[in-house]
Structures are given as structure tokens and as C-alpha cells.
N, C-alpha and C positions, 0 to 999 in steps of 0.2 A: 635743465635736463639732469637726471640723476640715475645712478646705477641701481640695480636691484637690491644693493645693500644700503642704499640711502646716501651714497657719496656723491658730491658734486662732480660733474663731468664736463669735459671740454676737449675737443679734438686738438690737443696741443702737443702730443707725443706720437712718434711712430715706434715700430718694433726695434729698429737699429738704435735710435737715440736712447730708448729705455735701457737696453742692455749695455750701452756705452756708460751710462750713469751707474748702473749696477756694477759693472767691471771696475769703475773708479772707486766705488764704495768698498768693494772687496779688496782692492789693492791697498787701501788706507786703513783697513780693519785688521788689527793684530789677531783677534780671535778667529777670523775667517782664514788667516794664514795658517793657523793651527789646524783648522778644519781641512784645508787643502793638504797639509802634511798627513793628516789622519787618513783621508780618503785615498791618497796615493800610496800610503804605506800598507793599507789593508787590502789593496787590490791584487789581482793576479800578477805574479812575478815581482812583488814588492820586497822580497827578502825577509830576513828574520828579525829585523829591528822592532823595538817596542814602540807602538804608536803613542803619540802624546795624549795626555789626559785632557778631555774637553770639559769646559765649564758649562753648567746648565744655563740655558737661555730661554726666554719666553717665546712661545710659538706665535710669531707675527708674520704679516705679509712680506716684510723685508727679508726675513729668514727664508721664506719659500722662494722668493725671486733670486736670492743669493745662491741657494742650492741649485736652482735651475741654470744659473750662469755657470756654476762649476760643472754641472753635468754636460752642458754643451761644449765647454772649453776643454775638459779632460776626458770626454766620451765615457762617462760613468754609466753604469747600469742603474735601473730603477730600484733594484734590491739594495744596492750600495747607498743610493740616496735615501731610501726609506730607513735603512739601518742607521745612517748618520743622523737623520732627523730624530729618530727615537732616542739616540744617545745624547743629543744636544738638549732636547726639550724636556721639561719636567712633566711626569705623568704620561698620559696617552691621550693627547687632545684630539687625535684623528682616529679614535677607536671605531672600527666598522666602516671607515670612509677611505676611498681610494686617494692616495697622496698625489698620484698623477693628475686626477681630475681636479683636485683642489689647486694644484700649481697652475694648471691651464686656466682655471677660473680667475686666479689672482692676476695672471698676465693680462687677461681681457679687462679686468677692472682697473689695472694700473694704466693701461692705454687711454682710459676714459677719465682718470682722476685729475682734478684741478690742482689739489694740494698733495704732492707726493709725500711730503713729510708726515702729514696726518694719515695718509693711506698706509705708509710703512709702519706706523705705530699701532695699527688696528690688530687686535687679537684674532687668531685664526678661528678659535672655537666660537666666538660670537658671530663671525662672518658665516661660518658653516651653519650655525643654528638659524640665522636669519635667512640664509639661502635655501636650506633644505626643509625647514619647518613651514608648513602651509598656514594660510591665514586662519583657518578654523581651529587649528591646534594653538596658534599664538593667542587667539581670542580667549581660550581657556587658560592661558598662562603657562602653557607647556613648552619647555625648552628641550634642547637636545640631551642635556644631562638627565632629565626626567625619563626620556625614552630609553636611554642606555642603562639606567640604574633603577630597577623596579622599587627599591626601598625609598628612593626619593619621590617616585610617583605616588606611593602610598601616603607620604607626608604632605603632598600637594593638596591645598584646599581649593576645590573647584567652585565656580560661581553658583549661586543658588538657582535652582531650576534648570541647570544645564543638562542637555540630553546628548546621547551619542548619536549624532546625525550622520548622514551619508557623507557630508563634507569632511567630518573628522575621520571617517574610514578612508576616504580618498587620500587625504593628507598623510595618514598613517601608512597606507600601502605605498604611496609615492616615496616616503622617507625610507621604508623598509627595502625598496629596490636598490638604493645606493648605500645601504648599510648591511651588515652581516650579523649583528648581535642583538636584534630587536625581537622580543617575544611579543608577537601581536596579541595572542590570547590574554596574556597577563596585563597588557596595557588596556585592552577593552574591558576586562573585569575590574581594574582599578578605576576606570572611568564610569562604572556603574552599569555596563551592559549585562543583560540577563542571558548569559551564554553558558551557564554551568551545566545545563542538561544537554548541550549540543556537543557532538563528537568533533574531533579535530578535522576530520574529513568533511563533515557537513559545514563547519565554520569556514573552512577554506573555500568550499564551493559557493557559499553565500558572499564571501568577500570578493571572489572573482566575478560573481554576478553583478555586484555593485560597480566594480571597475569597468566591466563590459558595458553596463548601462551608461556610465559616465563618459566613456569614449564615444559611444553612439550619440549622446547629446552634444558632446564637444564638436563633432563633425557637422551638426545642424545648427550651430550658433548663429550663422548668417541667415538662417531661415526666419520666417515670421514666428514670433513668440519663442524663438530658440533660447534667448537669455532668460526669459521668464520660466520656461520649463527647467532650465539648468538650476536656477535659484530654488525652485520648489523641490527639485530632487535633492539638492545639497542640504536643504533645511529639514528634509524628512528624517524621521527617527529611524535608525538602522534596524531595530528589533521589529518594527512593523512592516518592513519591506519583505515581500514574498515574491521574488522574481517569477514571472510566469513563463511557462514553457512556450515553445513556438505554437502559434494558433493552429488548431486542427482544421484540416481542409474540409470544407462542407461539400457533401455529396450532391452533385447536381445531375440533371438528365441531359447534359450537353453531349454532343458527339465528339469523336476523337479529333476531327478537324477544328472544331471550336476550341477544344483544349489546347491544341498546338498553337492556334492564333493567340490565345490568351497568354501562353508562355512566351511567344515572340514579342508581344506587346510589353510584357514585364521586362524582358531583356532589353528592348529598345529604350524603355524608360530609364533603366539602370545605366545604359551607355550614354544617354543624354545627360544624366546627372554627372557621370564621370567627365564628359566633354566640357560641361560647365565648370567643374572643378579645375580642369586643365586650363581653360581660358582665364580663370581667376588667378591661377599660379603664373600664367604668362604675363598677365597685367601687373602682378606684383614684381616680377623680374624686370619688366620695362620701367616701372616706377623707380626701382632701385637703380637702374641704369641712368635714368634721368637725374636722380639725385646725385649720382657719381659725376655725371657730366657737369652739373652746376657747380659741384665742389671743385672739379678740375678747372673750370672757367674762372672761379674765384681765385684759385691759387695762381693761375696764369696772370690774372690782373695784378695780384700782389707781386709776382715776379717782375712785371713791367714797371711797377712803381719803384721797386728796388733798383732796377736798371736805370731809371730816370735819376734816382738819387745818386747813383754811382757817376752818371754823366755830370751832374752838378758838382760833385766833389772833385772830379777830374778838372772841370773848368776852374774851380777855386784853386786847385793845385797849380795850374798853368799861370793863373794870376799872381800866385805867390812866387813862382819861379821868375816871372817878369819883374816883380818887386825886388827880388834878390839880385837880379842882373842890374837893375837901376842902382841898387845899393852898392854893388861892386863897382859900377862906373863912377859913382860918387866917391867911392873909396880911392880909386885910382887918381881921381882929380885931387882929392885931399892929399894923397901921397906926393903928387907933383908940387902941390903948394907947400907942403912940409919941406920938401927938398929945397925949395926956393927960400923958405924961411930959415932953414938951417944956416944959411949964409948971412943971416941978419943977426942983430943983437938979441933978438927975442927967441933965440933958439931953445933955450932951456924951458922957457914957459911953453912954447909950442910942443916941445917934446912931451911934457906932462899931459897936455891936452890930447896929444896923439895916443898916448898909452890909455888914457881914459876912454877914448873913442873905440879903440880896439877891444877893450874889455866889454864895453856895451854891445858892440857889434857881435862879439862871440856869444854873449848871453842871448841876444835876439835870435841869432842863427840857431842856437841850440834849442830854444823854445819852439821855434817854427818847425824845425826838423822833427822834434818829438811829437808835436800835435799831428802833423801829417802822417807819420808812420803809424800812430795809433788809429787814426781814421781809416787808413788804407787796410790795416790788418782786420779791423772790424768789418769793413765792407767786403773784404775777401771771404771772411768767415760766413757772413750772412749770405753772400752769393753762393757759396758751396752748400749751405744748408738748404736754400731755396731750390738749387739744382737737384739736391738729393730728394727733396719732397716732390718735386715735379716728376722726377724719374719714377719714384714709388707710385705716384698717382697714375702715371701712364701704364706702369706694370699692372696695378690693380684694375685699371680700366680694361686692359687687354684680357686679364684673367677672368673678370666678370663677364666680359663679352663672350669669351670662349665657353665659360660655364653655362651661360644662358643659352648659347647656341646648342650646346650638348644636351641640355635639358629639353629644349624645344624639339630637337631631333628624336630624343628618347620618347617624349610624349607622343610625337607623331607615330613612331614605331609601335608604341603601346596601343594606340588607337587602331592601327592596322591589325595588330595581333588579336585585339578584342573582337574586331569584326570577323576575322577569320575563325576565331574560336566559336563565335556565335553561329556562324554558318555550319561549322562542324557539329556543334551540339544539336542544332535543329535537324541536321541530316541524321545524326546518331539517334536522336529521339524518335524520328520518323521510322527508323529502321529497327528500333529496339522492341522486339516482340517475343513473348514467351509462348511457346507452342505446347499444347497438352496432347496432341496427337502426332503420330508418326506419318511417314509418307503414304502409307496405305489407308490412313483415316482411322486407325485404331487408337484408343486412348493409351497413353504411356503408363507404365507400371507405377510411377510415382503419383500420377494423377488419380489412379484408382485408389491407391492407399490413402491419399489425401481426402478423397470423398468419403471413404469408409470411416476415417477418423472424425470427419465433420459430422456425418449423419449419426454415428453411434456414440462416440465419446463426448462430442461437443453438443449433440442434440440439435443440430442445425436442420431445419426442414429440407426435404428433398427438393422442394421448389426454389429454395434460396441458395443452394450450394454453388451454382454458377456465379451468382452475384457476389457471394462471399469471396470466392477465389479471385474474381476480377478485381474486387476492391483491394484485397490484400496485395496482389501483384502490382497494382497501380501505385499504392501508397508506400509500399516497402521497397519494391524493386524499380519503381519508376518506369514500368513497362506496361504494355497492354497485351491482352489476350484476345485473339480473334473470336468473334461471336460463334463461328462454326466449331471452335475448339471447346467451348464451355459445355459442361455436362448438363443435359436436360433433366427434367424430373424423372423420366423413365430410366435414364442412364444411372442416376443416383440411386433409384430403388433397385436396379439390377446389381449395382455394386454393393448395396446393403445386403442383398440376398447372398452374395458371395461372402460378405463379412460374417453372415450367420454361419456359413459352413466353416469359415476359418476359426471362429470362436469356439465352435464345438470340436474342431481339431485341436485347439488349445486345451480344452477340457480333457480330451482323449490323451494327449501327450502327458498331461500332469498326472492323470489317474493311472496310466500304465507304469509310471515310475514309483507309485506308492504301493506298499504292502497291504494297507487297509485305509479306508476312508469312511466318512460319515455321510448319510443322506438326510437332508432336512426337507420335510414335506409338510404342506399345509394347504387347506382349501378355503375358498371364499366365494361370495356371490356378489356380482355387480350387475345391476340393471336386469335382474332375472336370469343371468347366465352364471354358471358355475365354472370356476377356474382352479387349477391345481398348480402350485408353484413348487419347483424342486431345485435344490441347491446341494452341492457337495462341499464338505469341509475336509481339508487336508492340512498337513503341517505347513504348507506354503501359503495357506489362506483359504478363503471361501470363494467358490465359483458358482455362478448362476447358470441354470439350465433352461430358463425361460418358463413359459406358461403353457398349459395344456387344457383344452376345453373338456368338460364332462357333462353328460346328460343327467347323471345321478351319482352322488358321492357314496358309493357302496364299495364293498371289499373287492369285488371282481374288477370294477372300473379302475380303482386305485392300483391294483396289481398289474393290470394291463398297461396303465400309463407308465409305471416304473420299468417294466420289461421292454416296452416300446422305446423308452428313452435310452436304455443301455444298447439295444440293437441299433438304434439310429446313430449313436456315437461310434459304435464299432464298425458300421458299414461305410464310414466316410473314407477311410484310408485303405480298405481291403474289401475283398468279396469272397464268397464261397466258404471253404473250410477255414481260411485264414481269418475271415470276419467272425466265424463261429468261435474260433479259439480266443480271439480278443474279447468277444462277448462273455465267454466263460471266465476269462481272467478278470474282467471288470466285475462280474457277479461274485467271484471269489473274494475280491478286495472289499466288497460291500459288507462290512462287519457291524455297522451301527446305524440305527435309524432313530432320528429325533422328530417327535411330533407332539401334538397336544394330547389331552386326556379324553378325546372323543371316543365313543364306543366303536365306531367304524374303524378308527385307527388301531385299536387293539386287535380286532379281527384281521385287519390288513397286515399287521405285523406277523401274526401267526401264519397267514396264507403266504406271505413273502418268504418266511423262513422255510415252510414246507416246499415251496417251489424251488428255492435255492438248494435244498437238500436233494430233491429229485434230479435237478439238472447237473449238479456237481458230484452226486453220489458220495456225500460226505456227511458226517454227523456233527461237524463243527457248527455250533449255534451262533445266533446273532444277539446283539445287545440292543434292546429297545428302551430308549431314554425318553423321558417326558420333560416338557418345558417347565422349568422352575419359576418362570415369570408368571405363569398362570396361577400360581399359588396365591398371588396377591388378589386375583379375582375371586378365588375361593374364600379368602379372608373377608373381602368386602361383602360377599353373598351371605356368609354366616352372621356377620355383624348387622347386616340389614334385617335379617330375620329376628335377631335378638331385640333390636331397637323397635321393630314393628310390634313385637309382643309388649314392649314397654309402653308404646303409645296406646295400646288397648286399655291399660290401667289408668290412663289420664282421664280426669273428670270432664274436660272440655277440649275439643280439638279446634285449633284456629282455622277459620275458613280460608278458602283459596283453591288454586289449581292443585290437583292431586291425582296421581296415577294409581291404578289398582295395585294394592299390596305394597305401596311405597310409604316408608316411614317419613315423619315430618322433617327430620334433619336432612334426609336425602333430598326431599323436595326443596328445602331451602338452599342447599348447596347447588343443586342443578339449576334452579331458577336464577339465583344470584349470579352464578358464573355465566349464565346465558345472557343476563341483562347487563352486567358490569364488566365481564371479562372479554378478552380478544376472541375473534372468530365466533361471536355469539349471534344473538337475534338483533340484526340491524334495524328491523322494522319496529319491533315492540320493545327493544331494549333502550338503554340510556347511557351507553358507555361514553359518549362525548361529554355529557354533563358531568359524569363521574371523574373523568380525567381532568377536566377543567377545575373541578373542586379540589382534587388532590394537588394540582400544581399551584393553585393560587391561594386557597384557604387553608387546607390541611398542611400544605407545604411538605409533603413526603410522597414518594412514588407509590403507585398501586401495586400490590403483590397478588391480586386476584388473578388466577390463571384461567386458561380456557378449559372448559369441561370436555373438549374434544382433543386435547393435546396428548395426554398420557392416560389411556383408559385403565391402565393397571394401578395407577396411584392418584388419579385425579380427585377421588372422593376425600381421601385423607389430606392431601395438600390443600384442596379447596376449603375444608373445614378449618384448618389452621389459619389461612389468610382471612377468612370471613370473620373469625373471632378477633383477629388483629384489627380489622377495619369495622367492627360492629357499630360503634358509636358514630363513626364517620358516615357509614351507610345510612343510618337513621337520619342524621342531620342533612345530608345531601338530598335524599329522596323526599323528605318531608318539607324542608324549607325551600329548596331551590328547584323542586319539581312538583308544583302544586297540582297539575293535571296529570294524574297517574292512571294508567290502565289497570286492569285487574291483575295482570301478571306482576307488574311492579308493586302494586298494593300488597300482593301476597308476600313479596320479599320484605317489605316494610313490616308487615304483621309478624312474620317469622323472626325477624331480627330483634323484636321486642320480647319474644318469648324466652323466659329464663330457662325452662327445661330444655329447649332447643339449644341454648347457649352451653348448657352443661354437656350435652351430647357433642357439640362442636369442640369443646375443650378436650373431651375424651378422645375423639377421633384425631385432633391435632397432636396430642401427646403420642398417640400410636404412630403417627406419621414421623415425628422426630425421633422416637425411640426404636421403632421396629421397621415400618415399611420404607421410610426414606433410606436408612442404612442398608436395608435388604436390597433395594434397587441399586444402591451404590456398589454393593457386593457383587451383584450380577454383572456389573461392568468390568470387574477385575478378571485376571487370568487365573482363576482358581481351578485346580484339578477337580474333575468330576468326582473322583473317589475321595477327595478331601472335603467335599461339601458337607458331609455328615457332621463334621465338627461344628460348623456354624448352625446347623439345624439343632444340634444338642444345646448350643447356647440359647437358641430361641425357646426351646422346650423348658429349659431351666428358668428362664425369665417369666414365661407364661405361668408356670406352676407357682413361682414366687408371687406373681400378681394375684393369683386366685386366693392366696392367703392375705397378702397385704400389698397393695399397689402404691404405697407411699413413696417408694423410690422413683417412680415415674414423675412425681411432682417435685423432686429434689433437684436443685441446680447442679449438684455434684453427682448426678446419676451416671454410673459407669456405662460405657458402650455395651450394647447387647451382644454384638458380634465382635469377636477378637480382631484387633487391628483395624477396624472400620470406625473412623471418626467422622460423623456427619455434622458439618459446620455451616450448612446453608441457612440463610435468613435468621441470624441470631436474635434480631429484634422481635420477630414473630414468636420465637420460642420464649423470649422473656415475657411477652404479653400473656402466654399460656400459663406461665408459672406465677405471674403476679395477680392471682385471683384471691378472693376473700376466703377465710377459713371455712365459712359455711358452705360456699360453693365447692371448695376443695373436698369436703366430706362427701358431697353428692357425686362429685367426679370419681372418687374412689369406689363408691358403690357401683357406678356404671362400669368402671374399668374391671371390677371383679367379674361381672357378667360377660363383658366382652372378651376377657382373657379366657374364660371357659369356652366361648364360641370359637375363638381363634385356635384354641387347643384342639377342638374337634376338627377344624379344617386342616391343621397340621398333621394330625394322626391319619387323616384320610388321604391327603395329597402328597405328603412327604414320608409316607410309610417306609419307602425303600431306604431312607437315611436314618431311621430310628433303630434302636437295638432290635436285632432279629431280622432287619431288612436286608435286602440283597447287597446294597452298597454301603452298609454300616461297617466301618473298620475292616475293609476288604484288604487282605494281604496277598491277593493273587497278582504276582508280578507281571504275568502275561496279559492279564486284563488291564492292569495299570499302563502297560506299554501301548495297548490298543487304544485306550481312552486318553492318551497323553495330549492329543490335540482337540479333544471333544469340547464342545461348548456346553454351558450349563443351561442355556435357554434356546428357544426356537425363534428368537427375535429376527433372525435372518429372513424368515418367511414374512414376518410382519413388515420389515423394511421393503421387501420385494413387492408386496401388495401396495405399499405407499407409492412406489415408483410406477406401478401399474395404474393407480388412480390418476396420477399426474399425466401419464402417457395417454390414457383414455380421454382426459379433459383436453389435452393439447392436440391430439390427433384423433378427432371424433370419427373419422371415416377410415382409419387405419385397420388393417387386419391384425389378428392376434399373432400371426407370424411376424409381422413388422414390430409389434410391441415387444415380442420376445427378443427380437434382434437388438432393439435399442437397449433393453434391460441387460442382456448379456454383455454387449460391448461396453456399456457404462460401468457395470459392476466388475467384469473380468479384466478390463483394459487390455484386451487381447492384441490390439493393433500396436499400441505404444510399448507395452511391457513384454510382449512375447514375439509377435510377428516381425517387428523391425530388428530384433536381436538374432534372427536366423540369417544364415548365409544367403547371398543373392540367388544362388541356384535353388536352394530350398524355397525361397520366396516365390520364384518363378514357377516351380512345380506345384506349390500350394495354390497359387493364383490360377493356374491351369486346371487343377482338380476342382477348385471351388466354382469355376466357370461352368464346368461340366455338370456338377451336381446341384448347383443352386436352384435352377429352374425346377428340377424334379422334386427337390425337397420342399420347395414352396408349394407346388401342386399337391404334394402328399399332405402337407399341413392344411391346405384349403379343403382337400377331400375329407380329412379328419374332422374339420369344423363342420362341413356339410353333413357328414355322418352323425355328428353329435346332434345337430338340429333334427335330423330324421329320427334318431333314437328318442330325442326328447318329445317329438310329436307322437311317436308310437306309445311312449309312456303316458302322455296326456290322454291319448285315445283309450288306452287300457284303463286308466283311472276313471275316465268318463263312463266306460262300459260298466265298471265296478259300481260307480255311483248310480247308474241307471238300474242295474240289477237290484241294488239295495233299495232304491226308491220303489221299484216294482214290488218287491217283497213287502215293503212297508204298506203300500197301497192295498195289496192283497190281504194283509193282516187286518187293516182297518175295515175292509169290506166284510171279513169274517166276523169281526167284533160287532159291527152294525147289524149283520144278519142275526146274530145271537141275541142282541138287545131287542130286536123286533119280536122274537119269539116270547120274550118275557115282558112285553109292554114297556120297553125302555126307549130311550134312556130316561133315568129318573132325575127330575129337576126340583122336586119338592118332597115333603113328607107323604103327601097323598099318593104321589107316583110310587113311592117306595112301598106303601101299604098295598096298592094294587098289584105290584110285582110279587109281594109276599103271598097274596091270595092266589095268583096264578101258579106260583111254584109250590106245588103241594108236597113234593118230596125234598129231602135234604140235599140230594145230589143236584136236582134242578135249581134249588136255591143257591147252592155254592157256585154253580155254573153262571147263574145270572149275576151274582155279586162280583164274580171274577171278571165278567164282561164289562160291568159298570166301572170297576177299577181300571181295567185296561183302556176303556174309553176315555176316562179322565186323563190317563197318562199319555197314551199314544195318539189319540185323536185330538184332544184339546190341548195337550202339551203341558199339563199342570205338573208341578213338582212339589210334593208334600210327603213328609215321613209317614203319614197315615195311609197313603196310597200304596199299600204293599199287600200282596197275597201271601200270608205267612202260615195259614192253616190254623190260626187262632180261633177261638169261639166267635160267633157272629156278633156278640154283644160289644166287642171292642171297636166295631165299625160304627162310626158316628155319621150323622147326616151332613155335618160340615165338610167331611172328606169327600162327599159326593156332589157338593154344590159346584156349579160351573164357575 
């Protein structure tokens, strides 16, 4: 048997004997006498004497035990012992280690040591290293000095192929718990762990996760495969370990009773495992008790053997005493004989013999007495030692018996406590219920707010709100909600109607605090229905006002929608004259309107300004701004016309799909993005083949974007990406897609056309030089009155390109817009610039023409920012203050319609009122950002107000939608009557024409018919009437379209027979 330090052990010493030997060594050691003097002179109350100088000594186990003996004998403190140890030893062999724990460890090892001299000579540092360094660190050759000194760790040569395993991490964390100066991160980095990108907090969490997993596996070592699982875990590389969080509970359809039974079964299983562990501990204590009893029995047998030996020695002593008595009797007899002999002649000779006998007798007596005394002393000493050992054994037995009884009683008490706790937990679990309704059966205020936030801001369907609340309460609060307390679909919709009122009250509150605000308005059509989206922009942000249905998008309808919106917002918190005052205040704050450049929007602006002037009786005008993002659509339209004119000059047009008036490069961009880009034609496209080709063969990602993604810039961006992938598109579609439909074949044909590629390069350069930076400019917070500076930069660039566009093809081309650096997709830009000189010259010719077309669009749509325009270099400080928060685009409405598309797709049967509610709550965040920040009293008042007005407001919107349908039907009927009247007039006209032709032998279908008509028409007037009827017959009855079919009053010779042929 050996200690954990590798020393041979034998139960040959006890605690008292060990410290008796240590005390003897201390008494005979001069150096330790100086240490005693030093410790007693430096203690409290020791006087002012100078302590003796101590000689340095190696830190051995002998020194530790001597210091412990002094501490016990002189009642020294641990601080004094530690200070004495540091003064005696050389260096700091116990850096970061508790001296108290090492002394206690040395005592335990000394009691087991077979050779004390060898144990006393062992160095403390080697023992500490072997005791505290784990097997995985020792396997790498790491000692304590390496862990305490990072410089030595860097010099250590690790074995080839060594990894930072979990075992190394466990040994390192175990060592760091008993030390105080170990830098765990530095040690792991020196061992080669890749933790440079991990923060200290993340590293600490990972190390703790490893120790947690190690402790869990340690507890299950006695299970099946427990040791194998532990070995796999310790050999696993630390960097590849990703501790998993607790498993997510799977939602099942079980009842609450089944859930309670499942929880009770889990708890019973846990208690059974604890009871098994307790029984194992009890068996271990009983085994230790049995071993102690066997040891005590063996010692008792040894004591009986020694007692028998003592009896034998006593018997020998009695025999020797009897022998002495016999000798004494013989001596007395000899003395009597001597006395008799004295009287004889042989006296002298006998005298000498007598003296010799006495001397021999004294020597024999002395030797006998010395042997007996030595044996007696040894036997007495052995007897005392055995009695001490037996007493200690009895004491240990009693102590272990008392300790085991105490542990057994404690375990029994713990079992009782666990059973009681289980019963209490089951009772508490059954009683833990979260109520969403009060005693009257009404929903609580918090439950209503929760449903509003779920339906609006989280877009949870009204049918699922109850399930969501129940799931969250169960998993987060470990409680249940009664089925009768969960909100139904109707309740959720009722609360969403109240949220509609609250979000408009939020808009009202924000607008009443502003001196002026902007109105963003735009219209769209979805599934044959027209909708108007309105939003307000303030210094605090943009707020949505929902959607309004329209029968026809005309001036009167738009004006009615705006006025109705302001009246609806003002009527929420007031009525009568107060509501009218708030309406006028809102109308006076409406100083700016942002829209697109539609003609109806211009007339709407004038009508709104006139209405505002009449209601407020003021001459203060309004500002009507146009969306500058639509300028990109104007650029694309002008460029499309110019390239279409270019296609007319081409000798041959490549075959394929083509829309009316569409140029070839636009066809290629549209079809290629539809076939190869995302959100394209899944049925006739080949995006899957294209992506596989890019990933495996081309080995670079696809940059082809969707043609539906950004309608303002998709043409230019698509042109740049298609030129970048031109050769790859040809190889992929021709080689790896042999069976191509006509749409894909058109893409292949256009990709090979050089003229189309020249147009692609030109459009791609426009994207990187103008439209891309312009789109980036629109995303910045530029002041509306400062936008003219960037328009001036654009105009200067276009004028320069009309003369020489070489700068567009230069890699060092300066940015067109000041401060805007467009750095997206540099590899695509590099491919546009890396063209041949011949193609570059063709691109320059195209860019000159396109620059002229873009200049036309700029002068038409950005005229307000050009010299002489309304917003060019405007110095009006009042206007600048009004437009301080104004946006340069109307993309707010575009985003609103995107939300509407998603809402219509997700809630196909929802009303427009509900779609507006979702859009406003999602955009405005009225519940989380405004309502919850109000006082509790204001929240209660607002909830009460919304409950009163929600139903009426919903009915009002439903009635508005119904009126819109009625008005749309009326407009359709009026249109039908108009068409019928027009058709009736056309039929009447055709009848009159046929009657006139019959009078002149018409209609004419040949030259002979014309000759007969000339014969019938004898006068010039009748001939003119007949020819006019023939021309009108060809045009209005037969529907022919020819430039010769015109009644111009020219001489009759210009009319040819071919013009009259059917």
C-alpha cells in the first residue's frame, strides 16, 4: 500500500507517537532552538529584544512537522507560523498554496509512512506538485513551477499532437482552486487553445460548464458505462465542446392532471436515486466499521500475545530467584566449611579459594541482575505502548460509531424532509394559478394590455393569443391559467379594436405637442381595390395612420380622406366645440405634404391648401414636397426610351420573348433576374442549377438580385451583376442545362450579344457612379433645403459626361455626390472597368446619349433644386425650421404598403380596419413606447375611453368600406351607361353610313363598283358624299387603319383604289 505521493505506508505510528518523536528531534536540534527563540521573541508581549538570525533551510516535510509541533506546544498563530516558514525557507516554495493544508497533508502522510527518515527528507515542492497536479497535466510534463511562472510554460516543449482536452481543463481548474496566482487564460493559450477571440466572461462560463459536466459524470461513475462516458469526456478536445442548454420542453396536449402526475413521477424517481445513494453511503460506513473491528481484534490478539510473553518472563524470573536462593544456601554451607577449615593447616589455601569464589559469585549476580532489569524495562515499555494503542483503538471505534450513528440519523432526517418538501411542492404546484380575470369575470388591465401587444406589436393571430399566454405562463412562471380566463378570438379582436383607439390617441398626443408636422400620402391598388396610406412625420419620428378605402383616386376623395382622418383623431378625446378646436389646431399644424408626382396629387395639394385657408381663415401657405426616390424611375424611363431608339438602328434583332416597346437590354435584365435571381419564376426558371454551378464550379457566390426587390434601382443593379456573371451564365445554361425552354433560351441568346453587353456595362457604370450613391444619399438625414447641393453635383457630372464620359471608366473616378462613397460589390465594379479598349469606346458613345437622357429627367423631376427653383439655395430661416424634420422621400408609404401586402396574405379574411390596427401598432409601438409610460390612472381612463369608442369606430370604418363598395358600383354603372351610349351612337352612325352607301350603289369592293358609283353620282357634291361614306365605311364599320383613309378635302385623284379595298 502507498500514499498518493508514492511513499510506502504501514500502520506503524499513531498521532501521539509521531509528535513524541518530533518533540525529541526538536529538543536535539540547535537550529530549532533558535526558531523557538525567534517565534517567542516576535510574539505579542515578547519585549524589545532583537530576535536571532535564522539560517536558510530547505522546505522539507520534517520542517513542516517541526513547525506544527511548535505551534501546538507554544499556541502560535498560523500567521506567525507562516512568517517563520517564509523566513527559514529559501524562495517561496508554497506560493499560492495554504500552509495549513500542506501541514495537515504532511501529518496524514507521516502516519502512513514506513520509512520516516526518507519521508522527512522529501522536498515540499515536489510533494505539492505531485499532490495537486492532475494526471492529464503530468502526462504533458507540466509541473507546479510551470503553472506558477508563465515564462517557464512558454519554454516547455509539449508532446507532438497534444490537445487541450477536457481532462487538462479539469486538472487546471482543480489546481487553481487551491492556489491564488494561476492565470488560467495564459496557461490555456500556452497549451495551444484557440481562445484569443473569446472574452474572459465567455471563457469563464465555458470552463464552469466543463466542471459542471465533470461533476455530473463523477456522480454517475457507478452506473453502467459511467467510466466509459467519463473517459470519453476527459479525452474530448476542449475547443470542440459546446455545452448545451437545458432541453426545451416539448408541448404536448396532455391535461393538467397528467402534467402533475408526470412531475410527481420525476420527483419520486429523484428521491429513489437519493435513497439508493444513502444506502450506498451506509454500506460504506458499515464496511469501515467492520474493518475497524477487525483491526481492533488483531491488536487485542497482539496484546494477549505480549501478556503471555510477560508471564513467561515472570516465570523465568522466579526460576532465577530460586537459583539464587540455592546459590545462597550453597554459599552458607561453603562458609561453614571454611570456618571449619580455618582451624586446619590448609587455612591460607582455602582463604584464597574463598576469595576467588566470592569474586565469581559477585560477577554472576551482577550479570543476572542486569539481564533481568533490562528485560523487565523492555516488557514494561512494550506493555505501556500496547495499552496506549488499545486505548486509542477503543476511542477511534467509539468515535466512528458515534459519527456513523450521527450520519445515519441525519440521512433519515433528510429523507423525511425531502418527502415533506415533495408534498409541499405538489400542494403548491396544484394551487399555483395565474388569474386573468377578477371576481366579476372581467379581464384584468394587465391581461388586456398583454393581448394588445401580442396582436399588434408581435402580430400573433387573435385565435392563438390564449395559447401563447398559457404557454408563456406555464414555462416561465411554472403556473397554469384556467381555461375560462384565457381570451377567446372575439375577446382578442375586441381588445385590438381598443388598441386602435389607443394608437390614434397616441398620434393625437404627439401631434398636439408639435408646432408643425408633415403628412405622407400615397395610393395603391390591391386585388381591384384602391387604398390610401397616410402617415405623419414629426421630430419624434414617423407615425402611421392606417389605410382608407377609395372608390376612385380623385381630388375630392383624397381631400375627404385627409379631413376625415383629422376629424377622427380629434374626436377621440373630446366632443363638440372642444373637438372642433382640436381639429383646427391639427389642421394648422399640417404645414407640409409629401407625395409622388401623380397629377391627382398636384390637384389634391391645391384643394387641401384652399380648404385649409377657408377653415383657418389664414393666408399661411403649405409646402408640397415630391418624393425624390421616384427620380430613379424617371431616369430608368428616359434611358429605356433612348436604348429603344438605339435598337431600331440595329440590323438584326435577336429572337425571343419581348414586350411591346421594351428594349433588348431591359428584356435580358428582366428575364435573367427572373430565371436566375431570388423570388423569380420557379416554374420556368433554373435558379437551383445556377446556385449549384456557382457553389461548385464557379466557386464564387451569385450577385444576381431579384427584379422585384427594389423597383427604383433593380435595372441598374441587375445590369452590373449580369455583366459580372456573363460568361458563367453562358457556360451554366449551355453545358449543364441542355433542355432549355424558350425563356431560358432567350437569356442565353441575349448573353452572347455584344451590343447588349455594351448596354449592360453602361447601365452598370451608371449604377456604381450615380444611382447607387444616390440611393445611399436618400438613406442619410440630409436636410431637404440642402438637397440642391447634391443635385448640382449630379448636373455637373451629367454635363461633363455629355462631352466626355471617360471619367466613368476610370478606377480613380471621384464620387459624384459629396461625402457619399459607394463601396458595395467592388469585384463587380472591377469587372465593369476591365473591358477591352474597343468595347470601352462603344460604352462611351452610349454613355453620352444616356447622359443626355438623364439630364432631361433631372431637369423635369428635380427642377425645384436647380437654379431658379423653389428650393435652390433657399435662405428662408422660417422655412428651414419648418422642414427641419422633413424627409427627402416618400418611402414611408412604400413600406406601409409592403406591410399591407404581408397582412393581406396572412389575414385573408381580415377587415381593412384590422389591417390598419396591426400596421399602426407595429409601426407606432403605441403600447410599449407610449401607453405603458403613462400613469396608472391615465391608463385606466384611456382603457375606459377606448372600450366606449372602439365598437363605434369599427362600425364607422365598416360603413365607410361598404359605402366605398356602393360608390364603386355606382361608378361602374355610370361607366357602363357611358359605354352603352357611345356604342349606341356608333351603331347609329354605322347605320347612317350604310344608308348613304346604298343610295350610291355601295359599298365599293372593286374598280367596277367604283365606276358604277361615279356614273350614279352626277354632281360633284353627290360624288363627295359617296366617297366620304366609303371612307367612313372602311374606318368605322370595317375598322381599317390607313393614312389614306382620310377625308381632307383634297382632289379626288389622290384617292386610290387600294385605300377602298376591304
